[in-house]
DSSP file (Angstrom, degrees, kcal/mol; ACC not computed):
  #  RESIDUE AA STRUCTURE BP1 BP2  ACC     N-H-->O    O-->H-N    N-H-->O    O-->H-N    TCO  KAPPA ALPHA  PHI   PSI    X-CA   Y-CA   Z-CA
    1    1 A M     >        0   0    0      0, 0.0     4,-1.6     0, 0.0     3,-0.4   0.000 360.0 360.0 360.0 -23.8    0.0    0.0    0.0
    2    2 A L  H  >  +     0   0    0      1,-0.2     4,-2.6     2,-0.2     5,-0.2   0.861 360.0  61.5 -63.0 -32.0    2.9    2.4    0.4
    3    3 A A  H  > S+     0   0    0      1,-0.2     4,-2.8     2,-0.2    -1,-0.2   0.880 100.6  53.6 -59.9 -37.1    3.4    2.1   -3.3
    4    4 A L  H  > S+     0   0    0     -3,-0.4     4,-3.0     2,-0.2     5,-0.3   0.924 109.1  48.5 -62.2 -44.4   -0.1    3.6   -3.7
    5    5 A G  H  X S+     0   0    0     -4,-1.6     4,-2.4     1,-0.2    -2,-0.2   0.897 112.5  48.1 -62.4 -41.1    0.9    6.5   -1.5
    6    6 A E  H  X S+     0   0    0     -4,-2.6     4,-1.9     2,-0.2    -2,-0.2   0.919 114.0  46.6 -65.5 -43.6    4.1    7.1   -3.5
    7    7 A L  H  X S+     0   0    0     -4,-2.8     4,-1.1     2,-0.2    -2,-0.2   0.946 115.3  45.0 -63.4 -49.6    2.3    6.9   -6.8
    8    8 A A  H  X S+     0   0    0     -4,-3.0     4,-1.6     1,-0.2     3,-0.5   0.896 111.0  55.6 -61.9 -39.5   -0.5    9.3   -5.6
    9    9 A G  H  < S+     0   0    0     -4,-2.4     4,-0.4    -5,-0.3    -1,-0.2   0.870 104.4  52.4 -61.5 -37.7    2.1   11.6   -4.1
   10   10 A R  H  < S+     0   0    0     -4,-1.9    -1,-0.2     1,-0.2    -2,-0.2   0.778 119.6  35.4 -69.1 -25.2    4.0   11.9   -7.4
   11   11 A K  H >< S+     0   0    0     -4,-1.1     3,-2.3    -3,-0.5     4,-0.3   0.561  90.2  93.3-102.7 -11.8    0.7   12.9   -9.2
   12   12 A I  G >< S+     0   0    0     -4,-1.6     3,-1.9     1,-0.3    -1,-0.1   0.762  72.1  69.2 -64.2 -25.8   -1.0   14.9   -6.5
   13   13 A E  G 3  S+     0   0    0     -4,-0.4    -1,-0.3     1,-0.3    -2,-0.1   0.730 100.7  51.6 -64.0 -16.9    0.3   18.3   -7.6
   14   14 A D  G <  S+     0   0    0     -3,-2.3    -1,-0.3     2,-0.0    -2,-0.2   0.485  89.9 107.8 -93.0  -4.2   -1.9   17.8  -10.7
   15   15 A F    <   -     0   0    0     -3,-1.9     2,-0.1    -4,-0.3    -3,-0.0  -0.401  62.0-137.8 -75.3 148.0   -5.0   17.1   -8.5
   16   16 A D     >  -     0   0    0     -2,-0.1     4,-2.4     1,-0.0     5,-0.2  -0.395  39.4 -87.4 -90.2 179.6   -7.9   19.5   -8.2
   17   17 A A  H  > S+     0   0    0      1,-0.2     4,-2.6     2,-0.2     5,-0.2   0.909 127.6  49.6 -56.5 -46.8   -9.7   20.2   -4.9
   18   18 A R  H  > S+     0   0    0      1,-0.2     4,-2.7     2,-0.2    -1,-0.2   0.916 111.5  48.5 -60.7 -44.4  -12.1   17.4   -5.3
   19   19 A S  H  > S+     0   0    0      2,-0.2     4,-2.3     1,-0.2    -1,-0.2   0.888 111.6  49.3 -66.0 -39.7   -9.4   14.8   -6.1
   20   20 A I  H  X S+     0   0    0     -4,-2.4     4,-2.6     2,-0.2     5,-0.2   0.963 114.5  44.5 -62.1 -51.5   -7.3   15.9   -3.2
   21   21 A A  H  X S+     0   0    0     -4,-2.6     4,-2.3     1,-0.2    -2,-0.2   0.905 115.0  48.1 -61.9 -42.6  -10.2   15.6   -0.7
   22   22 A M  H  X S+     0   0    0     -4,-2.7     4,-2.3    -5,-0.2    -1,-0.2   0.893 112.3  48.5 -66.9 -39.4  -11.4   12.3   -2.1
   23   23 A T  H  X S+     0   0    0     -4,-2.3     4,-2.5    -5,-0.2    -2,-0.2   0.921 111.9  48.9 -68.1 -42.9   -7.9   10.8   -2.1
   24   24 A L  H  X S+     0   0    0     -4,-2.6     4,-2.3     1,-0.2    -2,-0.2   0.923 111.7  50.2 -59.6 -43.4   -7.3   11.9    1.5
   25   25 A N  H  X S+     0   0    0     -4,-2.3     4,-2.8    -5,-0.2    -2,-0.2   0.895 109.8  50.5 -62.2 -40.8  -10.7   10.5    2.5
   26   26 A A  H  X S+     0   0    0     -4,-2.3     4,-1.8     2,-0.2    -2,-0.2   0.915 109.9  49.6 -64.6 -43.3   -9.9    7.2    0.8
   27   27 A F  H  <>S+     0   0    0     -4,-2.5     5,-2.7     1,-0.2     4,-0.5   0.911 113.0  48.3 -60.6 -41.3   -6.6    6.9    2.6
   28   28 A T  H ><5S+     0   0    0     -4,-2.3     3,-1.2     1,-0.2    -2,-0.2   0.933 109.2  51.0 -65.9 -47.0   -8.3    7.6    5.9
   29   29 A K  H 3<5S+     0   0    0     -4,-2.8    -1,-0.2     1,-0.3    -2,-0.2   0.842 114.5  44.5 -61.1 -32.9  -11.1    5.1    5.3
   30   30 A R  T 3<5S-     0   0    0     -4,-1.8    -1,-0.3    -5,-0.2    -2,-0.2   0.499 110.5-123.2 -88.8  -4.4   -8.5    2.4    4.6
   31   31 A G  T < 5 +     0   0    0     -3,-1.2     2,-1.0    -4,-0.5    -3,-0.2   0.814  49.8 166.1  67.9  29.3   -6.3    3.4    7.5
   32   32 A L      < -     0   0    0     -5,-2.7     2,-0.8    -6,-0.2    -1,-0.2  -0.690  22.2-158.5 -84.5 105.8   -3.4    4.0    5.2
   33   33 A R        +     0   0    0     -2,-1.0     3,-0.1    -3,-0.1   -28,-0.1  -0.756  28.1 152.3 -87.7 115.0   -0.8    5.9    7.2
   34   34 A S     >  -     0   0    0     -2,-0.8     4,-2.5     1,-0.1     3,-0.3  -0.706  19.2-177.4-142.5  85.4    1.6    7.7    4.8
   35   35 A P  H  > S+     0   0    0      0, 0.0     4,-2.3     0, 0.0     5,-0.2   0.861  86.5  55.0 -54.3 -36.6    3.0   10.9    6.4
   36   36 A E  H  > S+     0   0    0      2,-0.2     4,-2.3     1,-0.2     5,-0.2   0.924 108.7  47.3 -64.0 -42.6    4.9   11.6    3.1
   37   37 A F  H  > S+     0   0    0     -3,-0.3     4,-2.9     1,-0.2    -1,-0.2   0.927 111.1  50.9 -64.2 -43.8    1.6   11.5    1.1
   38   38 A F  H  X S+     0   0    0     -4,-2.5     4,-2.3     1,-0.2    -1,-0.2   0.876 110.1  50.6 -63.1 -36.2   -0.2   13.7    3.6
   39   39 A E  H  X S+     0   0    0     -4,-2.3     4,-2.4    -5,-0.2    -1,-0.2   0.934 112.1  46.8 -64.6 -45.0    2.6   16.2    3.5
   40   40 A M  H  X S+     0   0    0     -4,-2.3     4,-2.0     1,-0.2    -2,-0.2   0.888 111.3  52.3 -63.4 -38.6    2.4   16.2   -0.3
   41   41 A A  H  X S+     0   0    0     -4,-2.9     4,-2.5     2,-0.2    -1,-0.2   0.915 109.7  48.4 -64.1 -42.5   -1.3   16.6   -0.2
   42   42 A A  H  X S+     0   0    0     -4,-2.3     4,-2.6     1,-0.2    -2,-0.2   0.928 111.1  50.6 -62.6 -44.5   -1.1   19.6    2.1
   43   43 A E  H  < S+     0   0    0     -4,-2.4    -1,-0.2     1,-0.2    -2,-0.2   0.850 114.4  44.6 -62.7 -33.8    1.5   21.2   -0.2
   44   44 A A  H  < S+     0   0    0     -4,-2.0     4,-0.5    -5,-0.2    -1,-0.2   0.850 115.1  48.2 -76.7 -34.6   -0.8   20.6   -3.1
   45   45 A A  H >< S+     0   0    0     -4,-2.5     3,-1.1    -5,-0.2     4,-0.5   0.894  98.1  66.5 -74.6 -41.1   -3.9   21.8   -1.3
   46   46 A I  G >< S+     0   0    0     -4,-2.6     3,-1.3     1,-0.3     4,-0.3   0.891  99.9  48.2 -54.9 -48.5   -2.7   25.1    0.2
   47   47 A P  G 3  S+     0   0    0      0, 0.0    -1,-0.3     0, 0.0     3,-0.2   0.764 123.0  34.4 -66.1 -20.7   -2.1   27.0   -3.1
   48   48 A I  G X  S+     0   0    0     -3,-1.1     3,-2.6    -4,-0.5     4,-0.3   0.190  79.7 117.3-115.4  16.8   -5.6   26.0   -4.4
   49   49 A I  G X   +     0   0    0     -3,-1.3     3,-1.6    -4,-0.5    -1,-0.1   0.794  68.3  65.8 -58.9 -29.0   -7.5   26.0   -1.1
   50   50 A D  G 3  S+     0   0    0     -4,-0.3    -1,-0.3     1,-0.3    -2,-0.1   0.568  95.9  58.3 -71.6  -5.7   -9.7   28.8   -2.3
   51   51 A T  G <  S+     0   0    0     -3,-2.6    -1,-0.3     2,-0.1     2,-0.2   0.477  84.0 104.7 -96.6  -4.3  -11.2   26.4   -4.9
   52   52 A F    <   -     0   0    0     -3,-1.6     2,-0.1    -4,-0.3    -3,-0.0  -0.532  62.1-144.6 -76.9 140.2  -12.3   23.9   -2.2
   53   53 A N     >  -     0   0    0     -2,-0.2     4,-2.5     1,-0.0     5,-0.2  -0.350  37.1 -86.8 -91.3-177.7  -16.0   23.8   -1.5
   54   54 A S  H  > S+     0   0    0      1,-0.2     4,-2.6     2,-0.2     5,-0.2   0.899 127.5  48.0 -60.6 -43.6  -17.5   23.1    2.0
   55   55 A Q  H  > S+     0   0    0      1,-0.2     4,-2.9     2,-0.2     5,-0.2   0.911 112.3  49.2 -65.2 -41.6  -17.4   19.3    1.7
   56   56 A E  H  > S+     0   0    0      2,-0.2     4,-2.1     1,-0.2    -2,-0.2   0.886 112.3  48.0 -66.1 -39.0  -13.8   19.3    0.4
   57   57 A L  H  X S+     0   0    0     -4,-2.5     4,-2.4     2,-0.2     5,-0.2   0.944 114.9  45.1 -64.8 -47.8  -12.7   21.6    3.2
   58   58 A A  H  X S+     0   0    0     -4,-2.6     4,-2.6    -5,-0.2    -2,-0.2   0.924 115.1  47.5 -63.1 -44.6  -14.4   19.5    5.9
   59   59 A N  H  X S+     0   0    0     -4,-2.9     4,-2.4    -5,-0.2    -1,-0.2   0.870 111.2  51.1 -66.6 -36.7  -13.2   16.2    4.5
   60   60 A T  H  X S+     0   0    0     -4,-2.1     4,-2.0    -5,-0.2    -2,-0.2   0.955 114.1  42.5 -66.0 -49.9   -9.6   17.5    4.1
   61   61 A A  H  X S+     0   0    0     -4,-2.4     4,-2.2     1,-0.2    -2,-0.2   0.918 114.9  51.8 -61.6 -42.3   -9.4   18.7    7.7
   62   62 A N  H  X S+     0   0    0     -4,-2.6     4,-3.0    -5,-0.2     5,-0.2   0.888 107.2  52.4 -62.7 -40.6  -11.2   15.6    8.9
   63   63 A A  H  X S+     0   0    0     -4,-2.4     4,-1.9     2,-0.2    -1,-0.2   0.926 110.4  47.3 -62.9 -44.9   -8.7   13.3    7.1
   64   64 A F  H  <>S+     0   0    0     -4,-2.0     5,-3.0     1,-0.2    -1,-0.2   0.903 115.0  47.0 -63.2 -40.1   -5.7   15.0    8.7
   65   65 A A  H ><5S+     0   0    0     -4,-2.2     3,-1.5     3,-0.2    -2,-0.2   0.928 110.5  51.0 -67.9 -44.7   -7.3   14.8   12.1
   66   66 A K  H 3<5S+     0   0    0     -4,-3.0    -1,-0.2     1,-0.3    -2,-0.2   0.858 113.8  44.8 -61.9 -34.5   -8.4   11.1   11.8
   67   67 A M  T 3<5S-     0   0    0     -4,-1.9    -1,-0.3    -5,-0.2    -2,-0.2   0.392 110.5-126.0 -89.2   4.1   -4.8   10.2   10.7
   68   68 A D  T < 5 +     0   0    0     -3,-1.5    -3,-0.2     1,-0.2    -2,-0.1   0.910  58.4 149.7  51.6  47.7   -3.5   12.4   13.6
   69   69 A H      < -     0   0    0     -5,-3.0    -1,-0.2    -6,-0.1    -2,-0.1  -0.869  35.8-150.2-113.6  96.9   -1.3   14.2   11.1
   70   70 A P        +     0   0    0      0, 0.0    -5,-0.0     0, 0.0    34,-0.0  -0.403  26.6 163.1 -69.2 140.8   -0.8   17.8   12.2
   71   71 A H     >  -     0   0    0     -2,-0.1     4,-2.3     1,-0.1     3,-0.4  -0.555  11.7-175.4-153.5  82.2   -0.3   20.5    9.6
   72   72 A P  H  > S+     0   0    0      0, 0.0     4,-2.5     0, 0.0     5,-0.2   0.837  83.2  52.9 -53.2 -39.5   -0.8   23.9   11.2
   73   73 A M  H  > S+     0   0    0      2,-0.2     4,-2.3     1,-0.2     5,-0.2   0.927 110.1  47.9 -65.1 -42.4   -0.4   25.8    7.9
   74   74 A L  H  > S+     0   0    0     -3,-0.4     4,-2.8     1,-0.2    -1,-0.2   0.936 111.9  49.8 -61.7 -45.6   -3.0   23.7    6.2
   75   75 A F  H  X S+     0   0    0     -4,-2.3     4,-2.4     1,-0.2    -1,-0.2   0.885 109.8  51.3 -63.0 -38.2   -5.5   24.1    9.1
   76   76 A D  H  X S+     0   0    0     -4,-2.5     4,-2.4    -5,-0.2    -1,-0.2   0.921 112.5  46.5 -62.2 -42.2   -5.0   27.8    9.1
   77   77 A E  H  X S+     0   0    0     -4,-2.3     4,-2.3     2,-0.2    -2,-0.2   0.882 110.1  52.6 -69.0 -38.0   -5.7   27.9    5.4
   78   78 A V  H  X S+     0   0    0     -4,-2.8     4,-2.6     2,-0.2    -1,-0.2   0.939 110.8  48.3 -60.8 -45.8   -8.8   25.6    5.8
   79   79 A A  H  X S+     0   0    0     -4,-2.4     4,-2.1     1,-0.2    -2,-0.2   0.937 111.8  48.8 -60.1 -47.0  -10.1   28.0    8.4
   80   80 A N  H  < S+     0   0    0     -4,-2.4    -1,-0.2     1,-0.2    -2,-0.2   0.869 115.9  43.6 -62.6 -36.5   -9.5   31.1    6.2
   81   81 A A  H  X S+     0   0    0     -4,-2.3     4,-0.6     1,-0.2    -1,-0.2   0.834 112.7  53.0 -76.8 -32.2  -11.2   29.4    3.3
   82   82 A A  H >X S+     0   0    0     -4,-2.6     3,-0.9    -5,-0.2     4,-0.8   0.875  94.6  68.3 -72.4 -38.1  -14.1   28.1    5.3
   83   83 A I  H >< S+     0   0    0     -4,-2.1     3,-1.2     1,-0.3     4,-0.2   0.905 101.6  44.2 -55.2 -49.6  -15.2   31.3    7.0
   84   84 A P  H 34 S+     0   0    0      0, 0.0    -1,-0.3     0, 0.0     3,-0.2   0.760 120.6  43.0 -67.4 -19.6  -16.5   33.0    3.8
   85   85 A L  H X< S+     0   0    0     -3,-0.9     3,-3.2    -4,-0.6     4,-0.4   0.382  78.9 113.1 -99.6   2.4  -18.2   29.8    2.7
   86   86 A I  G X<  +     0   0    0     -3,-1.2     3,-1.3    -4,-0.8    -1,-0.2   0.764  69.9  60.1 -55.9 -31.9  -19.6   28.9    6.2
   87   87 A D  G 3  S+     0   0    0      1,-0.3    -1,-0.3    -4,-0.2    -2,-0.1   0.595 100.4  57.6 -72.5  -8.5  -23.3   29.4    5.1
   88   88 A T  G <  S+     0   0    0     -3,-3.2    -1,-0.3     2,-0.1     2,-0.2   0.520  84.7 103.1 -94.8  -7.1  -22.8   26.7    2.5
   89   89 A F    <   -     0   0    0     -3,-1.3     2,-0.1    -4,-0.4   -34,-0.0  -0.535  63.4-143.8 -76.1 138.2  -21.8   24.1    5.1
   90   90 A N     >  -     0   0    0     -2,-0.2     4,-2.6     1,-0.1     5,-0.2  -0.384  36.2 -89.6 -89.7 179.3  -24.3   21.5    6.1
   91   91 A S  H  > S+     0   0    0      1,-0.2     4,-2.5     2,-0.2     5,-0.2   0.894 126.8  48.8 -60.1 -42.2  -24.6   20.1    9.7
   92   92 A Q  H  > S+     0   0    0      1,-0.2     4,-3.1     2,-0.2     5,-0.2   0.916 112.0  48.8 -65.0 -42.4  -22.2   17.3    9.1
   93   93 A E  H  > S+     0   0    0      2,-0.2     4,-2.1     1,-0.2    -2,-0.2   0.897 112.2  48.6 -65.1 -40.8  -19.6   19.6    7.5
   94   94 A L  H  X S+     0   0    0     -4,-2.6     4,-2.1     2,-0.2     5,-0.3   0.954 115.6  44.0 -61.7 -49.2  -19.9   22.1   10.4
   95   95 A A  H  X S+     0   0    0     -4,-2.5     4,-2.3    -5,-0.2    -2,-0.2   0.926 115.0  47.9 -62.9 -46.5  -19.6   19.3   13.0
   96   96 A N  H  X S+     0   0    0     -4,-3.1     4,-2.3    -5,-0.2    -1,-0.2   0.864 110.2  53.3 -64.8 -35.6  -16.7   17.5   11.2
   97   97 A T  H  X S+     0   0    0     -4,-2.1     4,-2.1    -5,-0.2    -2,-0.2   0.967 113.7  39.0 -66.4 -52.9  -14.8   20.8   10.7
   98   98 A V  H  X S+     0   0    0     -4,-2.1     4,-2.3     1,-0.2    -1,-0.2   0.870 114.8  55.6 -67.5 -32.4  -14.8   21.9   14.3
   99   99 A N  H  X S+     0   0    0     -4,-2.3     4,-2.8    -5,-0.3    -1,-0.2   0.913 107.1  49.8 -63.1 -41.7  -14.2   18.3   15.4
  100  100 A A  H  X S+     0   0    0     -4,-2.3     4,-1.8     2,-0.2    -2,-0.2   0.923 111.1  48.6 -62.6 -44.2  -11.1   18.1   13.2
  101  101 A F  H  <>S+     0   0    0     -4,-2.1     5,-2.9     1,-0.2    -1,-0.2   0.895 113.6  47.3 -63.9 -39.0   -9.7   21.3   14.6
  102  102 A A  H ><5S+     0   0    0     -4,-2.3     3,-1.5     3,-0.2    -2,-0.2   0.919 109.1  53.2 -68.3 -43.2  -10.4   20.2   18.2
  103  103 A R  H 3<5S+     0   0    0     -4,-2.8    -1,-0.2     1,-0.3    -2,-0.2   0.856 113.5  43.7 -60.0 -34.7   -8.8   16.8   17.6
  104  104 A M  T 3<5S-     0   0    0     -4,-1.8    -1,-0.3    -5,-0.2    -2,-0.2   0.416 109.3-127.0 -89.2   1.5   -5.7   18.5   16.3
  105  105 A D  T < 5 +     0   0    0     -3,-1.5    -3,-0.2     1,-0.2    -2,-0.1   0.927  57.6 150.9  50.7  49.1   -5.8   21.0   19.2
  106  106 A H      < -     0   0    0     -5,-2.9    -1,-0.2    -6,-0.1    -2,-0.1  -0.855  37.7-145.3-114.2  94.2   -5.7   23.8   16.6
  107  107 A P        +     0   0    0      0, 0.0    -5,-0.0     0, 0.0    34,-0.0  -0.344  29.3 163.2 -65.9 135.8   -7.4   26.9   18.0
  108  108 A Q     >  +     0   0    0     -2,-0.1     4,-2.3     1,-0.1     3,-0.4  -0.569   7.8 178.6-146.6  75.9   -9.3   29.0   15.5
  109  109 A P  H  > S+     0   0    0      0, 0.0     4,-2.5     0, 0.0     5,-0.2   0.842  80.8  52.8 -54.1 -38.6  -11.7   31.2   17.5
  110  110 A S  H  > S+     0   0    0      2,-0.2     4,-2.4     1,-0.2     5,-0.2   0.920 110.2  48.1 -65.1 -41.8  -13.0   33.1   14.4
  111  111 A L  H  > S+     0   0    0     -3,-0.4     4,-2.9     2,-0.2     5,-0.2   0.933 111.6  49.8 -62.4 -45.6  -13.9   29.8   12.7
  112  112 A F  H  X S+     0   0    0     -4,-2.3     4,-2.4     1,-0.2    -2,-0.2   0.900 110.7  50.1 -62.6 -40.5  -15.6   28.4   15.8
  113  113 A D  H  X S+     0   0    0     -4,-2.5     4,-2.5    -5,-0.2    -1,-0.2   0.930 112.7  46.9 -61.3 -44.6  -17.6   31.7   16.2
  114  114 A E  H  X S+     0   0    0     -4,-2.4     4,-2.2     2,-0.2    -2,-0.2   0.890 111.0  51.6 -66.6 -38.9  -18.7   31.4   12.5
  115  115 A V  H  X S+     0   0    0     -4,-2.9     4,-2.6     2,-0.2    -1,-0.2   0.933 110.6  49.0 -62.0 -44.8  -19.6   27.8   12.8
  116  116 A A  H  X S+     0   0    0     -4,-2.4     4,-2.2     1,-0.2    -2,-0.2   0.935 111.7  48.3 -59.9 -46.2  -21.7   28.5   15.9
  117  117 A N  H  < S+     0   0    0     -4,-2.5    -1,-0.2     1,-0.2    -2,-0.2   0.856 115.5  44.5 -64.8 -34.5  -23.5   31.3   14.1
  118  118 A A  H  X S+     0   0    0     -4,-2.2     4,-0.5    -5,-0.2    -1,-0.2   0.834 113.2  51.8 -76.4 -32.5  -24.1   29.1   11.0
  119  119 A A  H >< S+     0   0    0     -4,-2.6     3,-1.0    -5,-0.2     4,-0.4   0.877  95.5  68.3 -72.4 -38.9  -25.2   26.2   13.1
  120  120 A I  G >< S+     0   0    0     -4,-2.2     3,-1.2     1,-0.3     4,-0.2   0.896 100.4  45.8 -54.4 -49.4  -27.8   27.9   15.2
  121  121 A P  G 34 S+     0   0    0      0, 0.0    -1,-0.3     0, 0.0     3,-0.2   0.756 122.8  37.0 -68.4 -19.9  -30.3   28.6   12.4
  122  122 A I  G X< S+     0   0    0     -3,-1.0     3,-2.6    -4,-0.5     4,-0.4   0.148  76.8 119.7-114.4  19.4  -30.0   25.0   11.1
  123  123 A I  G X   +     0   0    0     -3,-1.2     3,-1.4    -4,-0.4    -1,-0.1   0.787  67.2  67.3 -58.3 -27.3  -29.7   23.2   14.4
  124  124 A G  G 3  S+     0   0    0      1,-0.3    -1,-0.3    -4,-0.2    -2,-0.1   0.662  94.7  58.0 -67.0 -15.3  -32.8   21.2   13.6
  125  125 A T  G <  S+     0   0    0     -3,-2.6     2,-0.3     2,-0.1    -1,-0.3   0.534  84.6 101.4 -90.0  -7.2  -30.9   19.5   10.8
  126  126 A F    <   -     0   0    0     -3,-1.4     2,-0.1    -4,-0.4   -34,-0.0  -0.594  63.5-146.7 -78.5 133.0  -28.2   18.2   13.1
  127  127 A N     >  -     0   0    0     -2,-0.3     4,-2.5     1,-0.1     5,-0.2  -0.367  37.9 -89.7 -86.4 179.5  -28.5   14.5   14.1
  128  128 A S  H  > S+     0   0    0      1,-0.2     4,-2.6     2,-0.2     5,-0.2   0.871 127.5  50.6 -61.5 -37.3  -27.4   13.4   17.6
  129  129 A Q  H  > S+     0   0    0      2,-0.2     4,-3.0     1,-0.2     5,-0.2   0.917 110.5  48.7 -66.9 -42.2  -23.9   12.6   16.4
  130  130 A H  H  > S+     0   0    0      2,-0.2     4,-2.2     1,-0.2    -2,-0.2   0.911 112.8  48.6 -64.0 -41.5  -23.5   16.1   14.8
  131  131 A L  H  X S+     0   0    0     -4,-2.5     4,-2.4     2,-0.2     5,-0.3   0.954 114.6  44.9 -60.7 -49.6  -24.8   17.7   18.0
  132  132 A A  H  X S+     0   0    0     -4,-2.6     4,-2.4     1,-0.2    -2,-0.2   0.921 113.9  48.7 -63.4 -44.7  -22.5   15.8   20.2
  133  133 A N  H  X S+     0   0    0     -4,-3.0     4,-2.1     2,-0.2    -1,-0.2   0.880 111.6  50.7 -63.9 -37.7  -19.4   16.3   18.0
  134  134 A T  H  X S+     0   0    0     -4,-2.2     4,-2.2    -5,-0.2    -2,-0.2   0.966 114.7  39.8 -66.7 -52.6  -20.1   20.0   17.7
  135  135 A V  H  X S+     0   0    0     -4,-2.4     4,-2.5     1,-0.2    -2,-0.2   0.862 114.0  55.6 -68.5 -32.0  -20.4   20.7   21.4
  136  136 A N  H  X S+     0   0    0     -4,-2.4     4,-3.0    -5,-0.3    -1,-0.2   0.920 107.9  49.1 -63.0 -42.2  -17.6   18.3   22.2
  137  137 A A  H  X S+     0   0    0     -4,-2.1     4,-1.9     2,-0.2    -2,-0.2   0.923 111.9  48.1 -62.4 -44.4  -15.3   20.2   19.9
  138  138 A F  H  <>S+     0   0    0     -4,-2.2     5,-2.9     1,-0.2     4,-0.2   0.908 114.2  46.9 -63.0 -40.9  -16.3   23.5   21.5
  139  139 A A  H ><5S+     0   0    0     -4,-2.5     3,-1.4     3,-0.2    -2,-0.2   0.927 110.0  52.2 -66.5 -45.3  -15.7   22.1   25.0
  140  140 A R  H 3<5S+     0   0    0     -4,-3.0    -1,-0.2     1,-0.3    -2,-0.2   0.857 114.7  42.7 -59.9 -35.2  -12.4   20.5   24.0
  141  141 A M  T 3<5S-     0   0    0     -4,-1.9    -1,-0.3    -5,-0.2    -2,-0.2   0.412 108.7-126.5 -90.5   2.1  -11.2   23.9   22.7
  142  142 A D  T < 5 +     0   0    0     -3,-1.4     2,-0.7     1,-0.2    -3,-0.2   0.885  54.4 157.8  52.0  41.2  -12.7   25.7   25.7
  143  143 A H      < -     0   0    0     -5,-2.9     2,-0.4    -6,-0.2    -1,-0.2  -0.864  31.4-147.5 -99.8 111.4  -14.5   27.9   23.2
  144  144 A K        +     0   0    0     -2,-0.7    -5,-0.0    -3,-0.1     0, 0.0  -0.619  34.3 152.7 -86.3 132.9  -17.6   29.4   24.9
  145  145 A H    >>  -     0   0    0     -2,-0.4     4,-1.9     1,-0.1     3,-0.7  -0.548  15.9-176.2-153.7  81.3  -20.7   30.1   22.9
  146  146 A P  H 3> S+     0   0    0      0, 0.0     4,-2.4     0, 0.0     5,-0.2   0.823  81.7  56.1 -54.6 -37.2  -23.7   30.0   25.3
  147  147 A M  H 3> S+     0   0    0      1,-0.2     4,-2.4     2,-0.2     5,-0.2   0.915 107.6  49.0 -64.4 -41.0  -26.3   30.5   22.6
  148  148 A L  H <> S+     0   0    0     -3,-0.7     4,-2.7     1,-0.2    -1,-0.2   0.933 111.6  49.0 -61.9 -45.3  -25.0   27.5   20.6
  149  149 A F  H  X S+     0   0    0     -4,-1.9     4,-2.4     1,-0.2    -2,-0.2   0.878 110.6  51.0 -64.6 -36.9  -25.1   25.3   23.7
  150  150 A D  H  X S+     0   0    0     -4,-2.4     4,-2.4    -5,-0.2    -1,-0.2   0.930 112.1  46.7 -62.6 -44.8  -28.6   26.4   24.5
  151  151 A E  H  X S+     0   0    0     -4,-2.4     4,-2.3     2,-0.2    -2,-0.2   0.886 111.7  50.6 -66.5 -38.9  -29.7   25.6   21.0
  152  152 A V  H  X S+     0   0    0     -4,-2.7     4,-2.5     2,-0.2    -1,-0.2   0.923 110.4  50.0 -64.2 -43.1  -28.0   22.2   21.1
  153  153 A A  H  X S+     0   0    0     -4,-2.4     4,-1.7     1,-0.2    -2,-0.2   0.929 111.3  48.6 -60.6 -44.6  -29.7   21.4   24.4
  154  154 A N  H  < S+     0   0    0     -4,-2.4    -1,-0.2     1,-0.2    -2,-0.2   0.882 114.8  45.1 -63.1 -37.9  -33.1   22.4   23.0
  155  155 A A  H  X S+     0   0    0     -4,-2.3     4,-0.8     1,-0.2    -1,-0.2   0.827 111.8  53.0 -74.0 -31.4  -32.5   20.2   19.9
  156  156 A A  H  X S+     0   0    0     -4,-2.5     4,-2.9     1,-0.2     5,-0.3   0.801  93.2  71.7 -76.1 -29.4  -31.1   17.3   21.9
  157  157 A I  H  X S+     0   0    0     -4,-1.7     4,-2.5     1,-0.2     5,-0.2   0.935 100.2  43.4 -57.7 -51.5  -34.1   17.0   24.3
  158  158 A P  H  > S+     0   0    0      0, 0.0     4,-2.5     0, 0.0    -1,-0.2   0.883 114.2  52.2 -62.4 -35.0  -36.6   15.6   21.7
  159  159 A I  H  X S+     0   0    0     -4,-0.8     4,-2.4     2,-0.2    -2,-0.2   0.932 111.0  46.7 -64.4 -44.3  -33.9   13.3   20.4
  160  160 A M  H  X S+     0   0    0     -4,-2.9     4,-1.8     2,-0.2     6,-0.3   0.889 112.1  50.8 -66.0 -38.7  -33.2   12.0   23.9
  161  161 A R  H  X>S+     0   0    0     -4,-2.5     5,-2.3    -5,-0.3     4,-0.7   0.927 111.1  48.5 -63.1 -43.7  -36.9   11.6   24.6
  162  162 A E  H ><5S+     0   0    0     -4,-2.5     3,-0.8     1,-0.2    -2,-0.2   0.912 111.4  49.6 -64.0 -41.8  -37.4    9.6   21.4
  163  163 A L  H 3<5S+     0   0    0     -4,-2.4    -1,-0.2     1,-0.2    -2,-0.2   0.828 113.9  45.4 -66.8 -31.2  -34.4    7.4   22.1
  164  164 A S  H 3<5S-     0   0    0     -4,-1.8    -1,-0.2    -5,-0.2    -2,-0.2   0.494 114.9-114.4 -91.3  -1.9  -35.7    6.7   25.6
  165  165 A G  T <<5S+     0   0    0     -3,-0.8     2,-1.0    -4,-0.7    -3,-0.2   0.589  76.3 129.8  81.4  10.4  -39.3    6.1   24.4
  166  166 A M      <       0   0    0     -5,-2.3    -1,-0.2    -6,-0.3    -2,-0.1  -0.771 360.0 360.0 -99.1  90.1  -40.6    9.1   26.3
  167  167 A T              0   0    0     -2,-1.0    -1,-0.2    -5,-0.1    -5,-0.1   0.442 360.0 360.0-102.2 360.0  -42.6   11.0   23.7
């Protein structure tokens, strides 16, 4: 499998945003640890990060976090690219993005504020995992946003009632 990483690494500078994100996601799903490939992917992604959409940004950050591969410059660039697009993120992308930053212990207060502000109006679309991952990320980063936590609590109550059979 290392040969796959070497081959992909040699070609990754020609990849577009979608291809980078999808390849990182594939490596992550297969548990393929290739620090060299992840470094090459970061180097390829940074110059074109402004072409990434919300899913590609979330998946890229998530892949690095799942593989426990820190790359502070990439995470800074993901945050900078995500903020102007934050209203295009769905609940899973919002949750996965802040979760990735928390897992890597990479503070980005502006990103977390923007995620909270984008999440509040669509909190009803969050499933229980998205709710838990979002508040867990905020807690891990000690990022306070009382309104978000209130909205998550309000959204979680019906879910908890349904799971416990108390309707």
